[in-house]
C-alpha positions, 0 to 999 in steps of 0.5 A: 124820694123820701124826705126827713124833717124834724118835727120836734127836736129832742135836744133843747136849744140850751144844750146846743148853745152850751155845745157851741160855747164849749167848741168856741172855747176849745178853738180859742185855746187852740188859737192861743196855742198856735199864736204862742208857737208863732211867737216862739218861732219868731223869737228863734228866728231873731236869735238866729239872726243875732247869732249870724250878725255876731259871727259876721262881726267876728269875721270883719274884726280881723283874722280868725286864724293864728298867724306867724308873728315876726319882725320881718316877712323874711323871718316869718317865711323862714319860720314857716319853711322850718315848720313845714320841714319839721312836719314833713320829717315827722310824717315820712315826707321826703321833700325833693323841692320846697318852692316859694312864691312872692309874698302878698300883703293884704289887710296888713297881713303877709300871705306866704305861699309854698309848694312842696314836692316829694314822696311819702309812704301811702299810709302816711298821707292821712296823718300828714294832712291831719298834721297840716290842719292842726298846725298852729300858726294855721297852715292853709292847704291851697292844693294837693296833687297825687301822682300814680306810683311808677312801676307795677308794685304790689299794693302795700302800705309802704309804697311811696306816693309822689305828691305836690302840696301847695300851702300858705300861711299868714304873717303879721309883721 
């Protein structure tokens, strides 16, 4: 096996030292950039934590939804039923029954629950759900049940779809 030795290096030691100095400065600048990136990430994390804490305080401060305001719980429930009937009429929902549940008081608010049974044109279902979501005071959708239309009707937009909707709203009395 042959052996290779540097008998006399052609590069002077000063050039090698200069190369090492430049490399060290470059690594130092890279290190500073990495530390700056870490500091930016730490600031971003702190900002996100502060945002989460502010959001948590907002939730704890009270309801973030619009509620019915009335002198009595019965008056609030009557307004809630009237609003539901108006939304149903506007979207072609033929209400067969409108059932009420017991009102529950939590954190100073009264929770009013209704069950709506009826039928509506199949093409009106989306608009009805959007109207319930956009309603103010807020209406909460607890459950929805769709039944298959009876008979062998051809698929068309005017076919009536039996539906059961469980909804709720809150009142401040």
